[in-house]
matplotlib code that plots the C-alpha trace (Angstrom):
import matplotlib.pyplot as plt

x = [0.7, 1.3, 1.1, -1.6, -0.9, -3.1, -5.2, -5.4, -6.3, -9.1, -10.8, -10.5, -12.5, -15.1, -15.7, -15.1, -18.3, -20.6, -19.1, -20.0, -20.0, -19.2, -16.9, -19.3, -21.0, -17.4, -17.2, -20.0, -19.2, -15.2, -14.7, -14.3, -12.2, -13.8, -11.0, -11.7, -13.8, -10.9, -8.8, -11.3, -11.4, -7.9, -7.3, -9.6, -8.2, -4.4, -6.5, -7.8, -4.8, -3.2, -5.6, -8.0, -10.8, -12.5, -15.6, -19.1, -19.4, -23.4, -22.9, -20.3, -19.8, -18.4, -19.5, -16.3, -16.3, -12.7, -11.4, -8.9, -10.8, -10.3, -9.7, -7.0, -5.4, -5.4, -3.5, -0.7, -0.7, 0.1, 2.5, 4.2, 4.5, 5.0, 8.1, 8.9, 8.6, 9.2, 11.3, 8.3, 7.6, 4.0, 6.0, 7.8, 4.6, 2.7, 5.7, 5.8, 2.1, 2.2, 5.2, 3.5, -0.1, 1.5, -0.2, 0.5, 0.2, -3.5, -4.5, -1.6, -3.0, -6.6, -5.7, -3.8, -6.2, -9.0, -6.1, -6.2, -9.8, -10.5, -7.6, -9.2, -12.5, -11.2, -9.8, -13.3, -14.7, -12.6, -12.5, -8.0, -7.6, -4.8]
y = [0.0, 3.4, 6.9, 9.0, 13.3, 15.1, 16.0, 11.4, 11.5, 14.0, 12.9, 9.1, 10.7, 11.4, 8.7, 6.8, 8.7, 8.7, 4.6, 5.6, 8.3, 10.0, 12.9, 15.5, 13.9, 14.1, 17.8, 18.8, 17.3, 19.3, 22.7, 25.9, 27.1, 23.7, 22.3, 22.1, 19.5, 18.3, 17.8, 15.7, 13.7, 13.5, 12.5, 10.3, 8.5, 8.3, 6.3, 4.2, 3.7, 3.3, 0.6, 2.6, 3.1, 1.2, 2.6, 1.2, 3.2, 4.1, 5.2, 7.7, 8.6, 6.6, 5.7, 5.2, 3.6, 2.8, -0.8, 0.1, -0.7, 3.2, 1.0, -0.8, 3.0, 4.9, 1.5, 1.8, 5.5, 5.5, 2.5, 4.6, 7.9, 6.2, 4.7, 7.7, 9.7, 7.9, 4.9, 2.7, 3.7, 3.8, 5.6, 8.0, 8.7, 8.9, 10.8, 13.7, 14.0, 14.4, 17.1, 18.8, 19.1, 19.5, 16.6, 15.7, 12.6, 11.9, 12.6, 10.5, 8.5, 8.5, 8.1, 5.3, 3.6, 5.1, 3.5, -0.2, -0.3, 0.3, -2.5, -5.0, -3.8, -4.6, -7.7, -8.7, -7.9, -9.6, -13.2, -12.6, -13.4, -12.0]
z = [0.2, -0.4, 1.4, 0.1, -0.9, 0.8, -2.2, -2.4, 1.2, 1.3, -1.5, -0.3, 3.1, 1.1, -1.2, 2.5, 3.7, 0.8, -0.2, -3.8, -5.9, -8.8, -9.2, -8.6, -5.4, -4.0, -5.5, -3.4, -0.3, 0.3, 1.6, 0.0, -2.0, -4.2, -6.4, -10.4, -11.5, -13.7, -10.6, -8.7, -11.8, -12.4, -7.8, -8.2, -11.7, -10.0, -7.1, -9.1, -10.9, -7.1, -6.5, -4.0, -5.5, -8.4, -10.4, -11.6, -15.5, -16.3, -19.7, -20.0, -16.4, -13.3, -10.1, -7.9, -4.7, -1.8, -2.4, 0.0, 3.8, 6.2, 9.0, 7.0, 6.1, 9.4, 10.6, 7.7, 7.9, 11.4, 11.5, 9.0, 11.0, 14.3, 12.2, 10.8, 13.3, 16.5, 15.5, 15.6, 19.8, 20.9, 23.8, 22.8, 20.8, 24.0, 25.2, 22.7, 22.9, 26.4, 26.7, 23.4, 25.8, 29.0, 29.8, 34.0, 35.6, 35.8, 32.1, 31.0, 33.0, 31.9, 28.3, 28.8, 30.9, 27.2, 25.2, 27.0, 27.0, 23.4, 23.2, 25.2, 23.3, 19.8, 21.4, 23.0, 19.4, 16.8, 18.9, 19.7, 23.7, 25.6]

ax = plt.figure().add_subplot(projection="3d")
ax.plot(x, y, z, "-o")
ax.set_aspect("equal")
plt.show()
């Protein structure tokens, strides 16, 4: 899987939200200032080339849909991000945010409880056992 550019990711966010969309539908969802129709169309075709998007033809129009699950891309992106900036260490990531946001010990403890709770919930929903 390849990392997306900012513009590509913005288009994918819309496609993940809408699930199926024509270029005009994607364009309507984008914030102001909106890019040109041709720009969005070009980005969608690039996403298709990269294997992120598929399409169904309706005459000359194409309805696009994601081929890559949003959670899978999030996981891929975060692993690359952590590897690039924090040496793959979750502890370094948390330490950075704790320092950058001036978190005190209680706030950090609460954050870690939330992370553990989320991990426990994921384990119970995917059938994994710790």
